[in-house]
C-alpha positions as CSV (number, residue, x, y, z in Angstrom):
1,M,-29.5,152.8,-25.6
2,L,-33.3,152.2,-26.1
3,I,-34.0,149.8,-28.9
4,H,-37.6,149.4,-30.0
5,P,-38.4,146.2,-31.8
6,W,-38.8,148.0,-35.1
7,D,-35.4,149.6,-34.9
8,A,-33.5,146.4,-34.1
9,P,-31.3,144.9,-36.8
10,H,-32.9,142.2,-39.0
11,D,-30.1,139.9,-38.2
12,D,-26.4,139.9,-37.2
13,T,-25.3,140.4,-40.8
14,E,-26.9,143.8,-41.0
15,W,-24.9,145.4,-38.2
16,Q,-21.8,143.4,-39.1
17,R,-21.7,144.8,-42.6
18,W,-22.3,148.3,-41.4
19,L,-19.6,148.0,-38.8
20,A,-17.1,146.7,-41.3
21,V,-17.1,150.1,-43.1
22,H,-17.7,152.3,-40.1
23,D,-14.4,151.8,-38.4
24,F,-14.0,154.9,-36.2
25,G,-15.7,155.0,-32.8
26,Q,-15.3,155.8,-29.1
27,L,-13.8,153.4,-26.5
28,V,-15.5,153.9,-23.1
29,V,-13.6,152.6,-20.0
30,N,-14.8,152.9,-16.4
31,G,-12.7,155.4,-14.5
32,L,-10.8,154.5,-11.4
33,D,-12.5,155.2,-8.0
34,G,-13.9,158.7,-8.1
35,E,-13.0,159.3,-11.8
36,P,-15.5,159.8,-14.6
37,P,-15.3,157.3,-17.5
38,H,-12.5,157.6,-20.0
39,V,-13.7,158.1,-23.6
40,Q,-11.1,157.6,-26.4
41,P,-11.9,158.3,-30.1
42,L,-10.0,155.8,-32.3
43,H,-9.8,153.9,-35.5
44,F,-10.3,150.1,-35.2
45,V,-10.7,147.0,-37.2
46,Y,-13.6,144.7,-36.5
47,D,-13.1,141.0,-37.3
48,A,-16.4,139.2,-37.4
49,E,-14.8,135.7,-37.8
50,R,-12.7,136.1,-34.8
51,G,-15.3,138.0,-32.8
52,E,-12.8,140.7,-31.9
53,V,-11.8,144.3,-32.5
54,V,-8.1,145.3,-32.8
55,T,-6.7,148.8,-32.2
56,H,-3.8,150.5,-30.5
57,L,-3.0,153.6,-28.4
58,A,0.0,155.5,-27.5
59,R,1.8,154.3,-24.4
60,P,1.5,157.7,-22.6
61,N,-2.3,157.6,-22.9
62,P,-3.9,158.2,-19.4
63,M,-6.5,155.5,-20.0
64,W,-4.2,152.6,-19.4
65,P,-4.5,152.3,-15.5
66,A,-8.3,152.4,-15.8
67,L,-8.3,149.9,-18.7
68,L,-6.1,147.4,-16.8
69,A,-8.3,147.8,-13.7
70,H,-11.6,147.6,-15.6
71,P,-11.1,145.5,-18.7
72,E,-14.9,145.3,-19.4
73,V,-15.4,148.1,-21.9
74,V,-17.8,149.4,-24.5
75,L,-16.9,150.4,-28.1
76,S,-19.6,152.8,-29.4
77,V,-20.0,153.7,-33.1
78,V,-22.6,156.1,-34.4
79,D,-23.0,157.4,-38.0
80,D,-25.4,158.0,-40.9
81,Y,-27.3,160.4,-38.6
82,V,-29.6,163.2,-39.7
83,Y,-32.2,165.6,-38.2
84,V,-35.7,165.0,-39.5
85,P,-38.1,168.0,-39.3
86,G,-41.5,167.4,-37.8
87,P,-43.6,168.1,-40.9
88,W,-41.9,165.2,-42.7
89,Q,-43.2,162.7,-40.2
90,A,-46.8,164.0,-39.8
91,A,-49.5,161.3,-40.3
92,P,-51.7,161.8,-43.3
93,E,-54.7,162.8,-41.1
94,E,-52.6,165.4,-39.2
95,P,-51.7,168.9,-40.1
96,P,-47.9,169.1,-41.0
97,E,-47.1,171.2,-38.0
98,H,-48.2,168.4,-35.7
99,G,-45.5,166.1,-36.9
100,T,-42.8,165.0,-34.5
101,P,-39.2,166.0,-35.2
102,T,-36.7,163.2,-34.6
103,S,-33.2,161.9,-35.3
104,F,-32.3,159.1,-37.7
105,Y,-29.1,157.2,-36.9
106,A,-27.3,153.9,-37.0
107,A,-25.5,152.8,-33.9
108,V,-23.6,149.7,-32.7
109,Q,-22.3,149.2,-29.2
110,L,-19.9,146.4,-28.6
111,R,-19.4,145.2,-25.1
112,C,-15.9,143.8,-24.9
113,R,-13.2,142.4,-22.7
114,A,-10.0,144.2,-23.4
115,H,-6.6,142.4,-23.7
116,V,-3.6,144.6,-23.7
117,V,-0.8,143.6,-26.2
118,D,2.8,144.4,-25.2
119,D,4.7,141.7,-27.0
120,P,6.6,143.4,-29.9
121,A,5.9,140.7,-32.4
122,E,2.2,140.5,-31.5
123,K,2.0,144.3,-31.7
124,A,3.6,144.2,-35.1
125,E,1.0,141.6,-36.3
126,L,-1.8,143.7,-34.9
127,L,-0.6,146.9,-36.6
128,G,-0.2,145.0,-39.9
129,R,-3.8,144.0,-39.8
130,Q,-4.9,147.6,-39.2
131,V,-2.7,149.0,-42.0
132,G,-4.0,146.2,-44.3
133,H,-7.6,147.3,-43.6
134,F,-7.2,151.0,-43.9
135,Q,-4.5,151.0,-46.6
136,P,-5.2,148.0,-48.8
137,E,-3.4,149.7,-51.7
138,G,-0.1,149.4,-49.8
139,G,2.6,151.9,-50.1
140,S,4.0,151.7,-46.6
141,A,6.8,149.5,-45.3
142,P,5.8,146.4,-43.3
143,V,5.7,146.7,-39.5
144,A,8.3,144.3,-38.2
145,V,10.3,144.1,-35.0
146,G,13.8,145.5,-35.4
147,E,13.1,146.7,-39.0
148,V,13.1,150.3,-40.2
149,P,11.2,152.5,-40.2
150,Y,8.5,151.2,-37.8
151,G,10.3,148.7,-35.6
152,R,11.7,151.4,-33.4
153,L,8.2,152.9,-32.8
154,L,6.7,149.8,-31.4
155,S,7.8,150.6,-27.8
156,G,5.9,153.8,-27.9
157,L,2.5,152.2,-28.2
158,R,0.4,149.3,-26.8
159,G,-2.0,147.1,-28.8
160,V,-5.5,146.2,-27.7
161,R,-7.6,143.2,-28.6
162,L,-11.2,143.7,-27.7
163,E,-13.0,140.3,-27.3
164,V,-16.6,141.0,-28.1
165,T,-19.0,139.6,-25.4
166,G,-22.2,141.4,-26.3
167,V,-23.8,143.6,-29.0
168,R,-26.5,146.2,-29.1
169,A,-27.3,147.6,-32.5
170,K,-30.0,150.0,-33.7
171,F,-31.1,151.4,-37.1
172,K,-33.6,154.2,-36.4
173,Y,-35.1,155.1,-39.8
174,A,-38.9,155.6,-39.5
175,N,-39.3,151.8,-39.4
176,H,-42.6,152.0,-37.6
177,R,-44.1,154.7,-39.8
178,T,-46.7,154.2,-42.5
179,E,-45.6,153.7,-46.1
180,Q,-47.0,157.1,-47.0
181,V,-44.8,158.8,-44.3
182,K,-41.8,156.8,-45.4
183,D,-42.3,157.9,-49.0
184,R,-42.5,161.5,-47.9
185,V,-39.4,161.3,-45.7
186,A,-37.4,159.5,-48.4
187,A,-38.4,162.2,-51.0
188,S,-37.6,165.0,-48.5
189,L,-34.1,163.6,-47.8
190,A,-33.4,163.4,-51.5
191,R,-34.5,167.0,-52.0
192,R,-32.5,168.3,-49.0
193,N,-29.4,166.3,-50.0
194,G,-27.4,167.5,-47.0
195,P,-24.5,165.7,-45.3
196,R,-25.5,162.0,-44.6
197,D,-29.0,162.5,-46.1
198,A,-28.2,160.0,-48.9
199,A,-27.0,157.4,-46.4
200,A,-30.0,157.8,-44.2
201,R,-32.3,157.5,-47.2
202,D,-30.5,154.3,-48.3
203,H,-31.1,152.8,-44.8
204,L,-34.8,153.8,-44.9
205,L,-35.4,152.2,-48.3
206,R,-33.3,149.1,-47.6
207,R,-35.0,148.4,-44.3
208,R,-38.5,148.8,-45.8
209,R,-37.6,146.1,-48.3
210,G,-36.7,143.8,-45.5
């Protein structure tokens, strides 16, 4: 992923806050010899204090042999993306039709070392953390070894702890454009008001404030 200096996060807090509420991504694992990479969509929980991500997959998942053989993986998350028409980005001295179309998006790629969790009690703890994140209002029985209803299901899955070893993050929102162009793009996003336009506009305004 190319990251120009103007698209880099201002600090670690910026991407960490974004990742805390964008908790669905793709886990990319190198394939075994001659195989293409495995790409697994999944929900996850990022823990900034522990420097790790926790998730789980079904035991029959075909990814396991590759993950065990190649535990260095990448978790990729992309969201708040929109298409930006060329005229929106035209410089003041240019005709609108000379503006360059582009994409706005936020992306975080975590390089991780994967640790597979098979101990039932550890899996129960890991699942409890995930349920607590995604379902803070409660309403489900605790996940506990030997307890109904979920204890009997633990054998059908494996937990994964992803130890974060590197981060690449990008917030591509006209950061290098003139203030006049940014104003035009922000107003155009508000008028269009399509899917994710409000989120993209918020990023543009937030990052120009520094």
